[in-house]
ZAKE-227884 format. One line per 3 residues: number of its first residue (from 0); their letters; for each residue x, y, z of C-alpha. Coordinates in nm, 3 decimals. Layout:
BEGIN
NUM	A	X,Y,Z; ...
END
This chain:
BEGIN
0	MSA	-0.017,-0.011,-0.028; 0.148,0.357,-0.107; 0.183,0.624,0.153
3	AEF	-0.090,0.839,-0.014; -0.321,0.545,0.003; -0.277,0.463,0.344
6	LCI	-0.321,0.852,0.425; -0.661,0.834,0.230; -0.780,0.527,0.451
9	FIV	-0.633,0.706,0.744; -0.836,1.047,0.656; -1.173,0.853,0.595
12	LFT	-1.159,0.625,0.938; -1.057,0.954,1.154; -1.338,1.124,0.993
15	IFI	-1.555,0.808,1.080; -1.453,0.835,1.441; -1.537,1.207,1.499
18	LGR	-1.829,1.199,1.325; -1.929,0.903,1.512; -1.860,1.093,1.868
21	AEV	-2.044,1.391,1.733; -2.389,1.524,1.839; -2.620,1.818,1.734
24	YIV	-2.577,2.107,1.891; -2.790,2.443,1.832; -2.619,2.730,1.855
27	TVE	-2.740,3.134,1.877; -2.482,3.405,1.760; -2.489,3.789,1.779
30	GEP	-2.700,4.001,1.547; -3.069,4.026,1.526; -3.286,3.787,1.322
33	IIS	-3.514,3.882,1.052; -3.829,3.969,1.312; -3.639,4.241,1.513
36	YRG	-3.331,4.319,1.262; -3.357,4.739,1.286; -3.091,4.814,1.051
39	GDN	-2.709,4.884,1.074; -2.515,4.553,0.958; -2.333,4.604,0.665
42	GFE	-2.579,4.844,0.485; -2.911,4.601,0.500; -3.247,4.772,0.572
45	ATA	-3.472,4.698,0.864; -3.670,4.426,0.841; -3.809,4.413,1.212
48	VES	-4.184,4.366,1.253; -4.408,4.539,1.541; -4.555,4.324,1.774
51	DEK	-4.793,4.078,1.612; -4.701,4.175,1.297; -4.646,3.918,1.022
54	IDT	-4.304,3.929,0.847; -4.332,4.006,0.493; -4.096,3.704,0.355
57	TSE	-4.157,3.847,-0.007; -3.969,4.128,-0.011; -3.615,4.187,-0.135
60	LVT	-3.493,4.328,0.201; -3.614,4.017,0.386; -3.471,3.770,0.109
63	SYA	-3.127,3.951,0.091; -3.098,4.024,0.514; -3.178,3.631,0.515
66	RHL	-2.898,3.508,0.283; -2.645,3.778,0.469; -2.698,3.568,0.804
69	EKK	-2.699,3.219,0.647; -2.358,3.322,0.482; -2.251,3.444,0.824
72	HDM	-2.339,3.120,0.989; -2.130,2.919,0.720; -1.827,3.143,0.756
75	LLG	-1.819,3.098,1.118; -1.811,2.726,1.083; -1.581,2.732,0.826
78	LLF	-1.312,2.972,0.969; -1.331,2.751,1.282; -1.342,2.392,1.173
81	ERD	-1.219,2.149,0.871; -1.484,2.107,0.592; -1.570,1.775,0.661
84	TYK	-1.565,1.779,1.033; -1.856,1.912,1.039; -2.219,1.936,0.931
87	KLY	-2.458,2.202,0.934; -2.789,2.107,0.943; -3.029,2.433,0.940
90	SYK	-2.955,2.800,0.965; -3.235,2.976,1.197; -3.288,3.291,1.068
93	HLI	-3.658,3.456,1.112; -3.715,3.424,1.461; -3.363,3.370,1.628
96	NGF	-3.033,3.368,1.459; -2.840,3.060,1.476; -2.815,2.738,1.339
99	AVH	-2.820,2.345,1.398; -2.478,2.187,1.324; -2.345,1.825,1.379
102	ITP	-1.987,1.844,1.572; -1.813,1.670,1.857; -1.832,1.780,2.234
105	DQA	-1.475,1.920,2.187; -1.568,2.118,1.871; -1.885,2.284,2.055
108	EIL	-1.617,2.401,2.284; -1.427,2.579,2.036; -1.767,2.705,1.931
111	QRA	-1.863,2.809,2.247; -1.556,3.040,2.279; -1.559,3.211,1.969
114	PGV	-1.643,3.526,1.892; -2.011,3.659,1.832; -2.109,3.326,1.977
117	KSV	-2.381,3.369,2.246; -2.494,2.994,2.350; -2.439,2.643,2.251
120	ERD	-2.668,2.390,2.334; -2.648,2.029,2.304; -2.981,1.940,2.119
123	WKV	-3.258,1.745,2.330; -3.534,1.511,2.269; -3.903,1.575,2.238
126	RRL	-4.218,1.337,2.275; -4.547,1.330,2.150; -4.816,1.417,2.406
129	TTH	-5.056,1.168,2.302; -6.605,1.298,1.736; -6.833,1.416,1.962
132	TPE	-6.669,1.722,2.111; -6.809,1.980,1.853; -7.144,1.910,2.015
135	FLG	-7.011,1.899,2.378; -6.876,2.214,2.353; -7.165,2.376,2.155
138	LPT	-7.041,2.426,1.824; -7.281,2.355,1.589; -7.561,2.562,1.742
141	GVW	-7.359,2.828,1.920; -7.083,2.945,1.716; -7.066,2.788,1.389
144	PTG	-7.388,3.017,1.253; -7.213,3.321,1.369; -6.915,3.250,1.109
147	GGF	-7.152,3.122,0.823; -7.230,2.749,0.930; -6.995,2.473,0.919
150	DRA	-6.883,2.542,0.579; -6.753,2.852,0.645; -6.612,2.799,1.045
153	GED	-6.248,2.893,1.029; -6.240,3.001,0.639; -5.868,3.115,0.552
156	IVI	-5.724,3.096,0.870; -5.407,2.875,0.843; -5.357,2.618,1.151
159	GFV	-4.959,2.512,1.132; -4.922,2.164,1.295; -4.549,2.026,1.418
162	DSG	-4.620,1.685,1.476; -4.579,1.357,1.267; -4.721,1.449,0.944
165	IYP	-5.059,1.360,0.773; -5.231,1.099,0.605; -5.350,1.328,0.291
168	HHP	-5.607,1.069,0.170; -5.823,1.036,0.460; -6.196,1.211,0.403
171	SFG	-6.115,1.442,0.700; -5.872,1.620,0.466; -6.066,1.581,0.096
174	SHH	-6.176,1.889,-0.093; -6.375,1.713,-0.346; -6.679,1.699,-0.137
177	TDP	-6.693,2.088,-0.044; -6.689,2.394,-0.175; -6.365,2.460,-0.353
180	YGP	-6.078,2.632,-0.179; -5.948,2.931,-0.298; -5.572,3.061,-0.282
183	VPK	-5.482,3.228,0.038; -5.239,3.461,-0.060; -5.111,3.545,0.295
186	YRG	-4.931,3.204,0.281; -4.631,3.114,0.128; -4.580,2.762,0.218
189	KCE	-4.421,2.484,-0.035; -4.574,2.141,-0.092; -4.361,1.855,-0.100
192	VDP	-4.437,1.558,-0.344; -4.495,1.183,-0.232; -4.139,1.034,-0.343
195	DTK	-4.361,0.715,-0.438; -4.636,0.801,-0.607; -4.502,1.184,-0.719
198	RSF	-4.835,1.351,-0.606; -4.838,1.655,-0.409; -4.949,1.613,-0.057
201	CNG	-5.166,1.938,-0.080; -5.506,1.995,-0.219; -5.648,2.270,-0.124
204	KII	-5.783,2.194,0.229; -5.401,2.097,0.311; -5.232,2.405,0.189
207	GAQ	-4.821,2.312,0.303; -4.658,1.999,0.341; -4.273,1.986,0.435
210	HFA	-4.074,1.740,0.663; -3.793,1.816,0.879; -3.579,1.547,0.988
213	EAA	-3.169,1.670,0.970; -3.106,1.654,1.341; -3.273,1.318,1.371
216	IAA	-3.065,1.140,1.070; -2.776,1.309,1.206; -2.857,1.150,1.544
219	RAF	-2.896,0.838,1.351; -3.249,0.780,1.465; -3.411,0.821,1.172
222	NPA	-3.506,0.528,0.904; -3.687,0.622,0.633; -3.841,0.292,0.590
225	VDF	-4.047,0.311,0.889; -4.053,0.692,0.911; -4.068,0.841,0.589
228	ASP	-3.879,1.106,0.450; -4.187,1.321,0.372; -4.474,1.466,0.549
231	LDG	-4.655,1.134,0.511; -4.775,1.002,0.872; -4.642,0.682,0.982
234	DGH	-4.703,0.723,1.338; -5.104,0.866,1.311; -5.068,1.093,1.565
237	GSH	-5.070,1.405,1.372; -5.342,1.326,1.150; -5.562,1.284,1.476
240	TAA	-5.423,1.633,1.571; -5.510,1.791,1.272; -5.859,1.639,1.201
243	IAA	-5.945,1.761,1.579; -5.860,2.126,1.497; -5.962,2.136,1.108
246	GNN	-6.124,1.825,0.969; -6.383,1.848,0.776; -6.743,1.809,0.912
249	GIP	-6.968,1.518,0.920; -6.713,1.257,0.841; -6.870,0.890,0.941
252	VRM	-6.654,0.713,1.145; -6.690,0.345,1.071; -6.512,0.053,1.216
255	HGH	-6.600,-0.309,1.227; -6.919,-0.256,1.064; -7.046,-0.017,1.321
258	EFG	-7.069,0.402,1.314; -6.971,0.560,1.595; -7.123,0.894,1.496
261	RAS	-6.977,1.185,1.276; -6.626,1.373,1.324; -6.565,1.703,1.276
264	GMA	-6.265,1.943,1.389; -6.338,2.261,1.584; -6.319,2.485,1.262
267	PRA	-6.370,2.256,0.980; -6.329,2.520,0.690; -5.979,2.588,0.831
270	RIA	-5.653,2.543,0.611; -5.391,2.281,0.736; -5.032,2.371,0.702
273	VYK	-4.824,2.059,0.806; -4.456,2.069,0.961; -4.347,1.703,0.991
276	ALY	-4.057,1.692,1.274; -4.194,1.399,1.514; -4.120,1.024,1.412
279	RLF	-4.281,0.698,1.516; -4.039,0.543,1.723; -3.841,0.849,1.900
282	GGF	-4.021,1.142,1.872; -3.814,1.421,1.756; -3.524,1.626,1.812
285	VAD	-3.557,2.019,1.922; -3.322,2.126,1.654; -3.590,1.988,1.387
288	VVA	-3.893,2.117,1.574; -3.713,2.457,1.591; -3.679,2.437,1.226
291	AID	-4.033,2.383,1.154; -4.181,2.650,1.381; -3.927,2.866,1.199
294	QAV	-4.074,2.780,0.873; -4.402,2.781,0.978; -4.389,3.155,1.042
297	HDG	-4.194,3.230,0.769; -4.482,3.087,0.530; -4.767,3.268,0.716
300	VDI	-4.933,3.034,0.919; -5.217,3.216,1.179; -5.212,2.924,1.463
303	LSL	-4.960,2.679,1.561; -5.093,2.366,1.724; -4.811,2.191,1.933
306	SVG	-4.875,1.847,2.072; -4.523,1.775,2.168; -4.294,1.823,2.481
309	PNS	-3.940,1.793,2.585; -3.818,1.448,2.761; -3.618,1.578,3.016
312	PPA	-3.504,1.989,3.080; -3.251,2.088,2.869; -2.874,2.030,2.955
315	TTK	-2.746,2.383,2.966; -3.083,2.582,3.070; -3.193,2.674,3.403
318	TTF	-3.465,2.913,3.336; -3.787,2.711,3.201; -3.839,3.037,2.986
321	LNP	-3.540,3.057,2.801; -3.414,2.799,2.569; -3.421,2.761,2.196
324	FDV	-3.778,2.643,2.172; -3.955,2.866,2.384; -3.779,3.168,2.252
327	TLL	-3.844,3.046,1.912; -4.232,3.081,1.998; -4.165,3.433,2.163
330	AAV	-4.084,3.529,1.837; -4.339,3.325,1.658; -4.574,3.550,1.882
333	KAG	-4.443,3.844,1.812; -4.528,3.790,1.477; -4.858,3.740,1.571
336	VFV	-4.894,3.393,1.563; -5.105,3.217,1.832; -4.981,2.907,2.000
339	AQA	-5.149,2.626,2.159; -4.918,2.368,2.350; -5.008,2.054,2.506
342	AGN	-4.948,2.066,2.893; -4.794,1.738,2.927; -4.949,1.365,3.051
345	GGP	-4.735,1.385,3.401; -5.069,1.383,3.593; -5.183,1.396,3.872
348	FPK	-4.872,1.518,4.049; -4.773,1.870,4.134; -4.547,2.063,3.878
351	TLV	-4.562,1.799,3.591; -4.613,2.080,3.327; -4.392,2.075,3.000
354	SYS	-4.520,2.390,2.893; -4.434,2.704,3.104; -4.414,3.042,2.900
357	PWI	-4.666,3.337,2.929; -4.667,3.374,2.554; -4.783,3.001,2.524
360	TTV	-5.157,2.899,2.558; -5.083,2.582,2.747; -5.353,2.326,2.792
363	AAA	-5.509,2.089,2.976; -5.714,1.760,2.956; -6.060,1.684,3.017
366	IDD	-6.272,1.386,2.999; -6.598,1.519,2.853; -6.946,1.332,2.888
369	RRY	-6.938,1.051,2.715; -6.838,0.686,2.852; -6.831,0.350,2.713
372	KNH	-6.905,0.057,2.960; -7.003,-0.292,2.896; -7.066,-0.594,3.110
375	LNL	-7.004,-0.963,3.148; -7.331,-1.192,3.265; -7.211,-1.527,3.433
378	GNG	-7.367,-1.837,3.465; -7.413,-1.786,3.855; -7.606,-1.470,3.814
381	KIL	-7.306,-1.242,3.869; -7.243,-0.910,3.648; -6.925,-0.835,3.598
384	AGI	-6.868,-0.465,3.466; -6.604,-0.358,3.215; -6.518,-0.172,2.911
387	GLS	-6.563,-0.277,2.560; -6.670,-0.106,2.238; -6.801,-0.415,2.105
390	PAT	-7.159,-0.580,1.977; -7.338,-0.824,2.227; -7.316,-1.205,2.196
393	HGN	-7.603,-1.365,1.980; -7.910,-1.409,2.099; -8.057,-1.503,2.452
396	RTF	-7.857,-1.778,2.448; -7.529,-1.829,2.695; -7.213,-1.941,2.597
399	TLV	-6.931,-2.175,2.760; -6.619,-2.007,2.895; -6.260,-2.166,2.777
402	AAN	-5.938,-2.016,2.920; -5.685,-1.952,2.693; -5.416,-2.180,2.891
405	DVL	-5.663,-2.467,2.914; -5.684,-2.481,2.488; -5.315,-2.506,2.434
408	LDS	-5.252,-2.728,2.097; -4.915,-2.848,2.308; -4.823,-2.752,2.665
411	SVM	-4.454,-2.714,2.493; -4.547,-2.377,2.346; -4.532,-2.214,2.684
414	KYS	-4.241,-2.031,2.592; -4.539,-1.786,2.460; -4.758,-1.583,2.693
417	ASD	-5.061,-1.827,2.537; -5.300,-1.641,2.798; -5.258,-1.281,2.659
420	CQR	-5.413,-1.484,2.344; -5.185,-1.302,2.069; -5.123,-1.608,1.886
423	PEV	-5.404,-1.800,1.716; -5.183,-2.088,1.613; -5.100,-2.206,1.976
426	LNK	-5.475,-2.258,2.065; -5.667,-2.562,1.984; -5.965,-2.448,1.733
429	NLV	-6.201,-2.694,1.798; -6.231,-2.624,2.198; -6.238,-2.231,2.121
432	EGN	-6.487,-2.239,1.839; -6.851,-2.144,1.932; -6.728,-2.034,2.329
435	ILL	-6.597,-1.685,2.467; -6.213,-1.713,2.508; -6.104,-1.609,2.840
438	CGY	-5.767,-1.438,2.804; -5.520,-1.235,3.061; -5.447,-0.883,3.061
441	SFN	-5.053,-0.891,3.107; -4.764,-0.641,3.146; -4.702,-0.667,2.750
444	FVT	-5.080,-0.446,2.720; -4.883,-0.213,2.909; -4.574,-0.233,2.689
447	GTA	-4.749,-0.239,2.364; -4.630,-0.583,2.279; -4.962,-0.742,2.288
450	SIK	-5.297,-0.573,2.195; -5.672,-0.586,2.226; -5.696,-0.558,1.846
453	KVS	-5.444,-0.852,1.837; -5.711,-1.031,2.102; -6.011,-0.982,1.866
456	ETA	-5.821,-1.139,1.569; -5.713,-1.427,1.768; -6.065,-1.532,1.870
459	KSL	-6.244,-1.410,1.531; -5.969,-1.649,1.365; -6.067,-1.966,1.599
462	GAA	-6.437,-1.902,1.565; -6.505,-1.795,1.921; -6.845,-1.622,2.019
465	GFV	-6.638,-1.363,2.218; -6.369,-1.282,2.440; -6.297,-1.179,2.777
468	LAV	-5.964,-1.028,2.898; -5.945,-0.994,3.285; -5.692,-0.782,3.455
471	ENV	-5.554,-1.005,3.744; -5.316,-0.720,3.877; -5.240,-0.395,3.780
474	SPG	-4.986,-0.106,3.858; -5.083,0.214,4.004; -5.199,0.474,3.723
477	TKF	-5.260,0.207,3.447; -5.540,0.384,3.229; -5.756,0.157,3.043
480	DPV	-5.923,0.301,2.733; -6.205,0.131,2.534; -6.124,-0.047,2.207
483	PVG	-6.345,-0.117,1.901; -6.355,-0.473,1.823; -6.549,-0.607,1.540
486	IPG	-6.661,-0.914,1.775; -6.803,-0.942,2.114; -6.524,-0.892,2.369
489	ILI	-6.493,-0.701,2.702; -6.185,-0.577,2.957; -6.229,-0.640,3.340
492	TDV	-6.043,-0.368,3.472; -6.162,-0.397,3.843; -5.895,-0.667,3.975
495	TKS	-6.166,-0.775,4.257; -6.414,-0.854,3.936; -6.157,-1.040,3.761
498	MDL	-6.108,-1.243,4.089; -6.498,-1.323,4.036; -6.449,-1.445,3.695
501	VDY	-6.159,-1.665,3.778; -6.326,-1.840,4.085; -6.669,-1.895,3.895
504	YNT	-6.441,-2.032,3.647; -6.203,-2.281,3.837; -6.536,-2.418,4.062
507	STT	-6.758,-2.487,3.715; -6.463,-2.639,3.521; -6.388,-3.025,3.611
510	RDW	-6.028,-3.144,3.595; -5.829,-3.486,3.566; -5.550,-3.575,3.847
513	TGR	-5.297,-3.404,3.612; -5.507,-3.090,3.592; -5.601,-3.145,3.212
516	VKS	-5.994,-3.018,3.169; -6.255,-3.254,3.182; -6.554,-3.064,3.112
519	FKG	-6.628,-2.670,3.082; -6.931,-2.589,3.217; -6.892,-2.213,3.333
522	TGT	-7.116,-1.992,3.086; -7.174,-1.623,3.026; -7.283,-1.350,2.786
525	IGD	-7.147,-1.041,2.692; -7.347,-0.739,2.672; -7.362,-0.473,2.396
528	GLM	-7.102,-0.170,2.476; -7.139,0.017,2.142; -7.337,0.322,2.271
531	PIL	-7.195,0.554,2.460; -7.344,0.668,2.828; -7.348,1.042,2.895
534	HKS	-7.263,1.173,3.231; -7.357,1.475,3.367; -7.060,1.506,3.576
537	APQ	-6.855,1.604,3.268; -6.634,1.760,3.237; -6.355,1.625,3.462
540	VAL	-5.961,1.700,3.445; -5.821,1.374,3.340; -5.600,1.186,3.571
543	FSA	-5.274,1.192,3.320; -5.337,1.537,3.254; -5.004,1.763,3.351
546	RGP	-5.062,2.000,3.702; -4.930,2.307,3.844; -4.789,2.495,3.980
549	NIK	-4.568,2.663,3.729; -4.202,2.653,3.764; -3.940,2.894,3.666
552	DFS	-3.618,2.700,3.676; -3.567,2.336,3.672; -3.475,2.343,4.055
555	FQD	-3.855,2.376,4.049; -3.887,2.697,4.217; -4.248,2.839,4.160
558	ADI	-4.336,3.111,3.913; -4.556,3.398,3.913; -4.768,3.279,3.592
561	LKP	-5.058,3.033,3.616; -5.009,2.697,3.413; -5.207,2.537,3.267
564	DIL	-5.414,2.819,3.116; -5.726,2.609,2.995; -5.890,2.294,2.998
567	APG	-6.031,2.116,2.668; -6.151,1.770,2.592; -5.865,1.514,2.574
570	SLI	-5.975,1.187,2.676; -6.130,0.930,2.434; -6.132,1.169,2.148
573	WAA	-6.257,0.993,1.784; -6.058,1.158,1.495; -5.853,1.050,1.152
576	WSP	-5.576,0.819,1.197; -5.309,0.694,0.924; -5.354,0.339,0.820
579	NGT	-4.973,0.251,0.852; -4.959,0.444,1.206; -4.829,0.292,1.486
582	DEA	-4.853,0.512,1.778; -5.149,0.288,1.918; -5.107,-0.079,1.831
585	NFL	-5.494,-0.104,1.865; -5.574,0.115,1.579; -5.275,-0.021,1.328
588	GEG	-5.440,-0.027,0.998; -5.763,0.141,1.102; -5.873,0.503,0.976
591	FAL	-6.006,0.602,1.282; -5.838,0.601,1.618; -6.039,0.661,2.008
594	ISG	-5.719,0.784,2.179; -5.644,1.045,2.503; -5.388,1.299,2.609
597	TSM	-5.315,1.645,2.634; -5.216,1.592,2.257; -5.575,1.596,2.203
600	AAP	-5.666,1.879,2.362; -5.444,2.127,2.218; -5.586,2.101,1.910
603	HIA	-5.924,2.141,2.034; -5.805,2.508,2.166; -5.603,2.548,1.831
606	GIA	-5.910,2.524,1.612; -6.155,2.753,1.865; -5.890,3.008,1.852
609	ALV	-5.903,2.979,1.437; -6.282,3.035,1.497; -6.216,3.379,1.750
612	KQK	-5.930,3.487,1.491; -6.197,3.437,1.192; -6.442,3.661,1.368
615	HPH	-6.154,3.909,1.489; -5.899,3.913,1.223; -5.689,4.181,1.402
618	WSP	-5.660,4.055,1.741; -5.315,3.958,1.884; -5.226,3.627,1.980
621	AAI	-5.270,3.782,2.379; -5.591,3.885,2.283; -5.730,3.542,2.134
624	KSA	-5.563,3.391,2.449; -5.779,3.630,2.727; -6.129,3.594,2.539
627	LMT	-6.052,3.216,2.562; -5.967,3.217,2.940; -6.162,3.517,3.076
630	TTT	-6.478,3.320,2.960; -6.449,2.955,3.070; -6.676,2.754,3.298
633	KLD	-6.560,2.611,3.626; -6.887,2.428,3.679; -7.012,2.053,3.508
636	RAS	-7.324,2.001,3.332; -7.453,1.942,3.698; -7.388,2.299,3.795
639	RPL	-7.123,2.136,4.055; -6.770,2.279,4.099; -6.525,2.085,3.827
642	QAQ	-6.354,1.782,3.977; -6.025,1.625,3.891; -5.938,1.274,3.892
645	QYS	-5.654,1.202,4.187; -5.512,0.885,4.349; -5.639,0.796,4.681
648	ETE	-5.396,0.663,4.975; -5.475,0.305,4.792; -5.371,0.437,4.456
651	AMK	-5.730,0.354,4.328; -5.894,0.673,4.142; -6.104,0.943,4.340
654	LVT	-6.226,1.265,4.247; -6.121,1.564,4.430; -6.282,1.922,4.387
657	ATP	-6.037,2.067,4.095; -5.798,2.405,4.144; -5.670,2.608,3.879
660	FDY	-5.358,2.408,3.896; -5.542,2.161,3.734; -5.751,2.361,3.478
663	GSG	-5.613,2.703,3.462; -5.892,2.949,3.400; -6.182,2.660,3.331
666	HVN	-6.303,2.472,3.066; -6.330,2.636,2.745; -6.647,2.787,2.620
669	PRA	-6.616,2.825,2.265; -6.946,3.058,2.239; -6.863,3.302,2.479
672	ALD	-6.484,3.352,2.375; -6.629,3.478,2.054; -6.769,3.822,2.293
675	PGL	-6.559,3.793,2.587; -6.666,4.173,2.651; -6.296,4.269,2.778
678	IFD	-5.960,4.160,2.720; -5.618,4.173,2.868; -5.374,4.231,2.593
681	AGY	-5.019,4.203,2.606; -4.734,4.257,2.350; -4.325,4.160,2.320
684	EDY	-4.234,4.421,2.476; -4.472,4.311,2.820; -4.315,3.969,2.786
687	LGF	-3.939,4.087,2.792; -4.067,4.300,3.099; -4.187,3.952,3.277
690	LCT	-3.869,3.804,3.189; -3.692,4.101,3.307; -3.860,4.129,3.672
693	TPG	-3.828,3.732,3.731; -3.582,3.685,4.001; -3.310,3.459,3.955
696	IDI	-3.316,3.530,3.546; -2.974,3.617,3.417; -3.009,3.943,3.239
699	HEI	-2.733,3.858,3.022; -2.925,3.501,2.925; -3.259,3.753,2.837
702	RNY	-3.027,3.935,2.615; -2.833,3.679,2.441; -3.196,3.518,2.343
705	TNQ	-3.391,3.810,2.273; -3.138,4.077,2.199; -3.330,4.341,2.350
708	PCN	-3.196,4.520,2.727; -3.393,4.491,3.005; -3.681,4.730,3.106
711	YSM	-3.796,4.691,3.476; -4.096,4.928,3.477; -4.342,4.612,3.514
714	GHP	-4.166,4.628,3.859; -4.283,4.271,3.954; -4.380,3.975,3.731
717	YNF	-4.692,3.934,3.883; -4.774,4.282,3.712; -4.752,4.107,3.367
720	NTP	-5.100,4.161,3.211; -5.262,3.789,3.162; -5.595,3.703,3.276
723	SIT	-5.496,3.547,3.563; -5.327,3.656,3.876; -5.023,3.428,4.061
726	VAH	-4.796,3.545,4.342; -4.591,3.258,4.461; -4.416,3.455,4.718
729	LVK	-4.657,3.679,4.902; -4.508,3.872,5.218; -4.718,4.112,5.388
732	TQV	-4.915,4.335,5.150; -4.861,4.370,4.762; -5.074,4.564,4.504
735	VTR	-5.102,4.378,4.157; -5.255,4.565,3.856; -5.393,4.485,3.529
738	TVT	-5.532,4.665,3.235; -5.851,4.569,3.032; -5.957,4.687,2.690
741	NVA	-6.345,4.701,2.594; -6.359,4.523,2.233; -6.764,4.562,2.277
744	EEE	-6.995,4.825,2.305; -6.988,5.101,2.596; -7.043,4.894,2.908
747	TYS	-7.012,4.956,3.301; -6.852,4.681,3.481; -6.884,4.587,3.872
750	MSA	-6.584,4.475,4.020; -6.567,4.199,4.297; -6.282,3.944,4.449
753	RMQ	-6.320,3.623,4.691; -6.057,3.434,4.800; -5.985,3.144,5.060
756	PAI	-5.956,3.294,5.409; -5.553,3.277,5.446; -5.505,3.584,5.192
759	AIE	-5.719,3.894,5.211; -5.830,4.037,4.866; -5.951,4.360,4.734
762	VNP	-6.017,4.516,4.432; -6.051,4.887,4.297; -6.211,5.064,4.143
765	PAM	-6.543,4.866,4.238; -6.665,4.985,3.923; -6.581,5.121,3.610
768	TLK	-6.735,5.230,3.262; -6.534,5.156,2.941; -6.631,5.288,2.566
771	PGA	-6.546,5.081,2.274; -6.159,5.027,2.238; -6.099,5.212,2.592
774	SRK	-5.873,5.087,2.879; -5.891,5.093,3.197; -5.616,4.985,3.488
777	FTV	-5.765,4.800,3.817; -5.542,4.708,4.107; -5.561,4.408,4.295
780	TLT	-5.468,4.414,4.664; -5.366,4.093,4.852; -5.237,4.059,5.225
783	VRS	-5.133,3.754,5.427; -5.374,3.680,5.705; -5.198,3.337,5.768
786	VTG	-4.945,3.153,5.664; -5.045,2.804,5.588; -4.787,2.638,5.350
789	TYS	-5.044,2.604,5.080; -5.151,2.832,4.820; -5.488,3.009,4.825
792	FGE	-5.754,3.039,4.536; -5.983,3.279,4.447; -6.112,3.465,4.193
795	ICM	-6.225,3.839,4.054; -6.558,3.876,3.890; -6.640,4.156,3.642
798	KGS	-7.011,4.170,3.571; -7.140,4.374,3.291; -7.414,4.589,3.269
801	RGH	-7.489,4.450,2.878; -7.437,4.074,3.023; -7.047,4.011,2.967
804	KVN	-6.909,3.824,3.261; -6.524,3.831,3.275; -6.340,3.639,3.529
807	IPV	-6.003,3.546,3.650; -5.818,3.305,3.870; -5.605,3.450,4.165
810	IAQ	-5.401,3.214,4.322; -5.137,3.342,4.597; -4.944,3.174,4.861
813	GNW	-4.862,3.349,5.198; -4.520,3.377,5.371; -4.382,3.561,5.676
816	R	-4.083,3.695,5.475
END
């Protein structure tokens, strides 16, 4: 081998070694991004927008400055590193000034010390925060008629979804059965072409479709065979969330020959813009998500729906509000984009939120009024309750019960867990046919390696009359959702009821001395579980929904801002699914799925925000958020205070009276949100004031991320003009200020306040009259009466002479010093 050949091989191997150690880093650099650039850099003219103003990305000023920023990113990397030792993945130019790059930790240290570099953060992962609700929310009768009916609800509003993509062929996203969609000049996004069919992902309803995977590819997590290098949804989650917010109206939800109703999005005429940055096996990476958000705002979306949250805190950032993800969303809001984000699924424990910042609308999940229940009738007269979206067993006759472990073809197949009924080939069809097959709900169902869908397929292929899945032991917090199946089937979730079934089966089954069954004598029938039962106790806060209080840093110190902001349906939501979606094993290959999560709650708010935006096109994101929050309900259908699911001492589920840490301002009321009377408005300078007055935040860190000097005129973060008041550390007496703006006719409001006894509350003035468009300040005085070590909750009620009611929650914790 020549010296030259040896040198080439050495260079290749060294490069592979270097890149093998490499990781993705998000880097911010000096200089303003497009959204806040006010001129002065090499003669480039200003591109900055005022608060709540969209970027004109078609102007030559913007495109030339964007090219200038990208060139500077490339020059910096080219000066510091050899060409083949790094890979730039994205240049961020519109909302933040920086880039994502694949480099080694040693190179990251060099970059951190380089002149002009403000921050270098290792990329971190995000995860998905995994229809009847339009009627439950009163949309068809109360909201859609005011916008011209369902066929105009959300017209020309563009909702951007940063999620797992979309299945464009689903009827929820079809455009051929609706009035033709015209162009939306304000939207400039592009449509990728399906690499297999060469067809565009767009159809008028879907107005933009792009995918972002550079960080996933660099991290070697991306597999094009299952993740799809296109906007195609390989997971199901993205199609589901898009359909909840903006799916077509009146789409029949059919599975296994039964129609479960008709599905509709909250804003069925709104346009869908897809920004795929989540993938089926690994979730996603912040570098890809930030690139997707940056592109969405550049393209001109009105609303962003984010059913995504971090797996863990960023490695280098102490403050919850200051990281590339949240700061990108701050710039999006500055550009006039309303952002709805899922609160997270870490409930019911406190401080489990994954959405923190005041510029984001953080959405908690509620259970609505529909429940699916079923029952198993045993031959001894006992009736066992369970869940199962299935038809009943045939006629008035009873059927013999046979347990999977007693109908094995060969005892040597015990290397498989036969009792979970996942493998029909190991069971004796002659013994199962015409009978009810009894199966065990093992840990495999929790991990996803076993599914109820597969149990149903096993029972059907063996000719069973139906199946029963019995839960014999359960981990705390295990959540059981009904699954639609095509044959009679039921899941017995209560362990004591499962024991009743096991006892009856054992006493009625005769065996020989080896334990082999001589005769099956136990009988039973399965009820009809297809019809929902409507409950007046709805809505309730779902057990899994993440809870406050909000935190300002990753030492979990409490913040002076309430989170979550609002409650919306998020449990057992029917919506579109991708046939190749694998997010839920029970819906593999199906066109619809019934799933739960704050992931489902966030797009409800995104869609309703689109309806508010349609009626009030010039409102800021803060005004839309205020309208949603101040018009909520804190009562259930039976006019009782909202309840929250919680764990009891025995780790069983119980109901407790909910607080703002569970539901924020309350459960969304779309009809009232269209006409709130008063709004609490805020802009970019107000968000900066909140950051600057929050104790413990480094002002240099604020400047690094926002390119703005601090303004302390707000005094305290609890004076930020949001429609809630939170004082995490109240000493003696504090006076809090708020400003309201009248968005209706002239009206006089009477002001009242109430609070739990540990804190005294007073609101001034006691009444105020506002002309249309006028703004007025009021003060709230909070005084510690006793220190209890817990938060006290209250409310300010503003009752208008024309019938408007504006309510904001008050939360404070008293301290001696």
